[in-house]
N, C-alpha and C positions, 0 to 999 in steps of 0.2 A: 505494500499500499504505499501511496507516495502523496504528500500534500501540495496543493497549487494555492497562488494568491494571483490574481488578477486586480491590480490596484489601479484604479481609474480616477479621474479627477470628481465623479459624481458618485460614485459606489465601488467598492470591493465585491468580487466574487471570489470566496473560498471553496475549494472542491478537493476530494479524495477520490483516488483514480489508480491507474496503474500503469506500467510502462508501454502498454498498448495503447495508451490515450482513451482507454474505456473510463467515464464518470460514472462513480459510484453513489456519491454524495454529493450536494453542493449547500453554499447559502448566500446570498445577497446580502450586504451589510453598507449602508450609506457611508459616504466618505465626509467625515466631518472633523473634527480636531483629534490629534492622534490618541489624547489620552480618553476619548471616545469610542475611536474606532479599534484601535487595536487590541483592546481586554477582549471584543466580542469575536474578533479573528481568533487570540488566542483561545477562548471558550470554545470554539467549533473544533479546533484542532485536539483539543484535550480530549474530546471524545473519542478520536480515531487512532488507533496505533500506528501513524505512517512510520516510515523511514528516514525520510529526508522532506523537505519542502523547497518549492521553486517558486520565485517570486516576479513577476512581469510588472514592473510599477511604471507609473506616470514619472515625467523627469521634470528637469533633468537629474541627474543622480548620478553616484560616484559609482563606475564599474572597475577602476584600477585596482587591483589587488595590493599591489603596492603603495598606495597611496593610504596616508593615515585617515582619511574620512571615507575610505570604503566600504561601500555599505549605505550611503547616507543619501537622503535626498537633497539636492543642493540648494539650486535660485530659482527655485518653484515660487510662482508669486500666489501660490495656492494657501491661504493664513493658516500658521500653526504646523506647516510642514517643513518650510524652510530649515535645511541642516540636521533635518530628523534622521538618527540612526537607528533606521529601517530595519538592517539584518540584525544587529545587535539587539534589539527590543525582542525581534522573533527569538533567535539564540537565549538571550536571559530566562526566557520564560518555557523554551522548549529545546533543550540542548541536542540539536539535531543536526547536519548537514543542511546548509542553506544554499541553494543557487539563485541568484540574482541578475537580473537585467532588464532593460525597458520592455514596457508592454508589446511595443511592436517589435522589438525583435523576439519576442517571446512567440508573438503571432506569425512572424515569418518561421522561424522554427517549426511551430505545429503545421503550418500550410506544407514546409518543405517535407515535413516527416510523414504526415497522413492526409495531407489536403490538395489543393490544385498544384503544387510544384512538386508532389510527390514521385520519387526517382529520378529528381534532378537536383544537380551540385548547387545550384544558382537561383535564387529567386530575390523580388523585392516585395515588401508586403507594406502597402502605405493605408493610414486610416485618415479619412476625411471626418472629420465629426465638432466637437467642443475643440480641438483643436486639430494642427496637421503634425503626423509623425510618420517615421519609416523606419523599418527594419530591414537588413539584407542578409541571404545567407550567401557566400562567396567561396566558392571550393570546398563546399561542405561544413563552412564553419560560419558562425555569425559575423558578419565585420566590426571591426573595433579598431581603436588607434589610441590616440591620446586620451579619448572619451568613445563614448556612441555615439553613432548618427544624429544628426538633428537638421534633418532633411525639410523639415518643415520651415524653415527659417531661410530658405535662399531667396535672393532678389529675382522678382519676374517685371517683365515689361507691362505696365498697365495697358488695361482695353482701354480703347479710346472714347469710350462711352461711360467710361467710370470715374466718377467724381470723388469717391469714398476715400476717406483719408488712410483710412487701414486699422485695424483692431490690435493689433500686436500690441502689448505694454514696452517690450523693448524695441522694435523696429517698424512699428506701424503698418507699411504697406510690403511686409513682405510676403511669402506664400500663403502662410496661415493667417496673416494680417488681414489678408484681402478673401480668401476661399474658404475658410473653416466655417462652420455653421453660425457662429457670434457673427461674425463679417456678415453675413447672408442676410440675417435677421436686423442689425443694424441699418443696412444699407437697403434693404426694401420695408422696413416696419416691421414683418411679421415672419414667423420661423419658416426653413425652406418647404416644411410638408404642408404650411398652405398656400405655395406657390404652383404646384404640379404645374399648372397649367399658362403660366409665366415662362414662353419661349426664350425671353431676353435675359431671365435667370439663369438659367440653364445654359445659355449660349457664351454669357460670359464665365460662368464658375468651368465648363470646359475648356475654354481657351485659357485660363490660370493653370488647369491641373494638367491641360497638353506640353505647356511650355516646361513645368516642373519634371514630367516624363521624359522629354527631349532629352534635360541635363543627366538625368538618371542613367538612360540610357548609352548617351556616350559617354560615361564616366564610369558607370560599374557594370556596362551590358549584361545586365540579368537575362538568364533564359526563361523568365517566367515575372510577368507583372501582376500583383493580386491587389486591386481596390477595396478596401472594407471600410467600415465606419458608417456612421446615420447618414451623414448626406449622400453616401455611394448608394443607399438603396433606392434613390431615387434613379431608376433605370435608364430614363432618358437621357442623360449625361453621357452615357458610353459611347452612343453613337457621334456624339458632338466632339468628346475627346479623340476620338480615331478621325475623324475628319481633320479636325486642328494639326494632330500629330503628323498626320500624313503629310500636311503642307508642309511644315515647319522642319521635318527630317529632307524632304525634295529629295528623297532617292539616295540619299548621303549614305546611310546606314540599311543592308539588307535585313530585314524583319520579316518573320512569320507573318499570317493573317493576323491582323489586329484582333480581331473579335475570338481568336485563339489564344495569342498571345497576353492581352490584358483584360483581364476577368475580375468575377466575384470571388470571394474565399470559398474555398471548397469545405470548408469547416464551417461556413455560416459564422453565428455569432461566438462558436465555441474556437475559435483559432488561437485566441490568446490563453483561455483557462487551458487548454489542450498545450500548448508549448510551454507553459508554466510547470505542466506534469515531468514535461521533457527535461527543463531545467532540473528539476528537483531529482530525476532519474540519473542525468549529468553529475549531480554535487556528489549521491550515493555512491556511484561509481568510482569519482575521483577520491571521496574518503575511503573504501575498500580496496583501491590500489596504494594509498599513502600508510594503511595499516599492514598491506603486504610489504611494503618496502622496508617499512620501520622492524619488521621479522627479519 
């Protein structure tokens, strides 16, 4: 039995399952302050005899194991969570191996293992919802350097009909600032799910997402791109993305048919929690290997 935490900005999903991605039990907990949310998380896992816990967390977070602040949430604007020692808080309460990465990296791992990118050693998972984030699997491993990817904050060209200044508190008109759910609501006055029949909304949204995908394609060259998150449940965006991306690429990169290359999550809303189970499995295997080395 493995434990998994998908820590989002509005809710935590906690689950227990196995290394085959089978979820046996789960619970949903509102994301409020750490002193309110974390005790409920710990209470859930104390009911289950898990061997390890994987955490896919909202960010930014510190994923550098050599860092003094490894396992912390870092510069998030979310009240109460800045510099919160997430991994240590879980380990203090439940002394087990803990795997830790971003929620989108966890989702990428889930999709690469069991979802739309199963059998491939490369994929890109992007969530477009309350924020925009992306995780990548490259040559079978999660992409990580100085830190984890923050692809939602790339700079893009503004649509000629868009006067909106941007929602991002750090960069205003970065990708997240122009194309995440809160930006759609701020620009048009209502949430995206109330704008289904407004073609101009999705034309602009598709234009922004296509720009981002072009940059990711020419830099990372993923074998599959998976678009998740609440905004991407508006399926009418996909053909618009294909149209703009084809024009932007302009034949420079030879891509598969776009409707096969850029797809929805194969695991649906379970991509993140399934990937978090895989983070737990990796943490457990690493601990077993360390113990074998000591012997």
